[in-house]
N, C-alpha and C positions, 0 to 999 in steps of 0.2 A: 503493499501500500505507499502510495506517495503523497504526500501532502504537498501544495505548495502555498505559499505566502505572497501576498501582492506587494511589489516595492513600494514604498512610500511615495515615490514620485509618480507612479501609477495613479495614486491614492487623489493626489492634489490636484490631476490634470482632469478637469471635467468632463473632457471629451473622450477620455480613455476610460474613467471609470464609470459614466452614467450610462453607456452603451452605445449602438450606433446611431440611435435616434437622435442624440442629446446636442449635438452638434444644430441641427432645425431647431429644436426648442428654446435655445438662447436667442435672447433680444440681439438686436443689431447695434453696435455700438456707435452712437453717433460721434459727429466729428468735435471736436474742443471748441471751436468757433461756434456750433451750434447752441450749447451749453453756457449757463450763467457762471461768469466765474466765480461769483459768490454766492452762498445760500445762508439765511439767516432761520435761526433756530430760538423760540423762546419758550423759555420753561421755568415750572415754579423753582424759586429760589429755596435753597435749604435755611439760610438765617436772613431775615426775618421770616418766619413762616408767613404764607400768604401773600408774599410777594413774589415777584417777576426778574429773572435775568436773561441774558441774550447771548448768543455766540453766533459768529460768524463763521464758514469752514469754505475754503477754497480747495476745490480740485477731491472733496470729502475728507478733509483733514481740517482738525481745530485751526484758525489763523489769527484770530482776535474774540473776546471774550468781553461782554460790559464790566466796569469794572463797580458798578453801583447796583443795587436792585431798586426795582420800581413797585410802586401800589397795585398798578393794574397791568394786564397784559398788553393792551393798547399803549400807553407808555413807554412799556420796554421796548414793541416793536419799533415804534418812530423812534425812539433812540437807535434802535439795532439798525434801522434804514439812513437814518443820517449818516451813521460809522461807513456804512457801504458806500454811499455818496461821496464821503471825504475820500476812502478809498479810492473811487474810480476818477477823480479829479488828479 
């Protein structure tokens, strides 16, 4: 009886590990020019409770975080949008 163990490299490659139809199911990657350069995420702050903070990501990685918390989600979103505008100038 012979046991085979798949290599770690094969497990990381989605085209090999998912089977022959995996490539067709993968979404097409868009050109970088089509994607917005920054994304804004607003989330509840840890302290103080009930307040909100924002995070700007560039290509999916954290790029800039707000230094202060805001009492409403709308105020946090407005401040984050202003920070993006400053980055784009």
